[in-house]
C-alpha positions as CSV (number, residue, x, y, z in Angstrom):
1,X,5.4,-15.1,-1.0
2,X,3.5,-15.8,-4.1
3,X,4.7,-18.4,-6.7
4,X,3.6,-19.1,-10.2
5,X,4.2,-22.7,-11.0
6,X,4.0,-24.4,-14.4
7,X,2.7,-27.9,-14.0
8,X,1.9,-30.6,-16.6
9,X,-0.2,-33.6,-15.5
10,X,-0.7,-34.9,-19.0
11,X,-3.0,-32.3,-20.5
12,X,-0.2,-29.8,-21.4
13,X,1.5,-27.3,-19.2
14,X,-0.7,-24.9,-17.1
15,X,0.4,-22.0,-14.9
16,X,-1.1,-21.8,-11.4
17,X,-0.4,-19.1,-8.8
18,X,-0.3,-19.8,-5.1
19,X,-2.7,-18.0,-2.8
20,X,-2.6,-17.3,0.9
21,X,-4.8,-20.4,1.3
22,X,-2.4,-22.7,-0.6
23,X,0.6,-21.5,1.4
24,X,-1.2,-21.9,4.7
25,X,-2.2,-25.4,3.7
26,X,1.4,-26.1,3.0
27,X,2.5,-24.7,6.3
28,X,-0.1,-26.9,8.1
29,X,0.8,-30.1,6.3
30,X,4.6,-29.7,6.7
31,X,4.6,-27.9,10.1
32,X,6.7,-25.0,8.8
33,X,6.4,-21.3,8.1
34,X,6.3,-19.5,4.8
35,X,9.5,-17.6,5.8
36,X,11.3,-21.0,5.6
37,X,10.7,-21.0,1.8
38,X,13.7,-18.8,1.4
39,X,15.9,-21.8,2.5
40,X,14.6,-23.6,-0.6
41,X,11.7,-25.8,-1.5
42,X,11.8,-29.5,-2.5
43,X,9.9,-31.0,-5.4
44,X,7.2,-32.4,-3.0
45,X,6.8,-28.8,-1.5
46,X,6.3,-27.4,-5.0
47,X,3.9,-30.2,-6.0
48,X,1.8,-29.7,-2.9
49,X,1.7,-25.9,-3.5
50,X,0.6,-26.6,-7.1
51,X,-2.0,-29.1,-5.9
52,X,-3.6,-26.7,-3.4
53,X,-3.4,-23.7,-5.7
54,X,-5.0,-25.7,-8.5
55,X,-7.8,-26.8,-6.2
56,X,-8.3,-23.2,-5.1
57,X,-8.6,-22.2,-8.8
58,X,-11.4,-24.8,-9.1
59,X,-9.4,-27.0,-11.5
60,X,-10.4,-30.6,-11.8
61,X,-8.0,-32.5,-9.5
62,X,-7.5,-35.9,-8.1
63,X,-8.9,-36.0,-4.5
64,X,-5.7,-37.3,-3.0
65,X,-2.4,-35.5,-3.3
66,X,-0.4,-38.7,-4.0
67,X,-2.6,-39.4,-7.0
68,X,-2.0,-35.9,-8.3
69,X,1.8,-36.4,-7.7
70,X,1.8,-39.6,-9.8
71,X,0.4,-37.7,-12.7
72,X,2.9,-34.9,-12.8
73,X,5.1,-35.0,-15.9
74,X,6.9,-31.7,-15.3
75,X,6.8,-29.0,-12.7
76,X,8.8,-25.7,-12.5
77,X,8.7,-22.3,-10.9
78,X,7.9,-19.7,-13.4
79,X,8.1,-16.7,-11.1
80,X,8.1,-15.8,-7.5
81,X,7.2,-12.6,-5.7
82,X,8.4,-12.3,-2.1
83,X,6.0,-9.4,-1.6
84,X,2.7,-10.1,-3.3
85,X,1.7,-6.4,-2.8
86,X,4.7,-5.1,-4.6
87,X,3.7,-3.5,-7.8
88,X,0.1,-3.3,-6.9
89,X,-1.7,-0.2,-8.3
90,X,-1.8,2.7,-5.9
91,X,-5.4,3.7,-5.3
92,X,-4.4,7.2,-4.1
93,X,-3.2,8.2,-7.6
């Protein structure tokens, strides 16, 4: 599962894409599995995924998740790919 999230923390909206690391961090924090995402994600889940994905992308972030959460003006899912390998170029061609 890979999500592209559009988040605005006051500097204008930016897109961030989840990585394996950000999803595993979410699983660890919330004691759940990525397969449970199909049941739906709450706003805190999305915010945490955006927080971890932004840190992984080396964006300047507050050190504490709650401080990041307080700054969010808007947050939305732009796209999701249940199979991140779908559509990958075929090296055999």
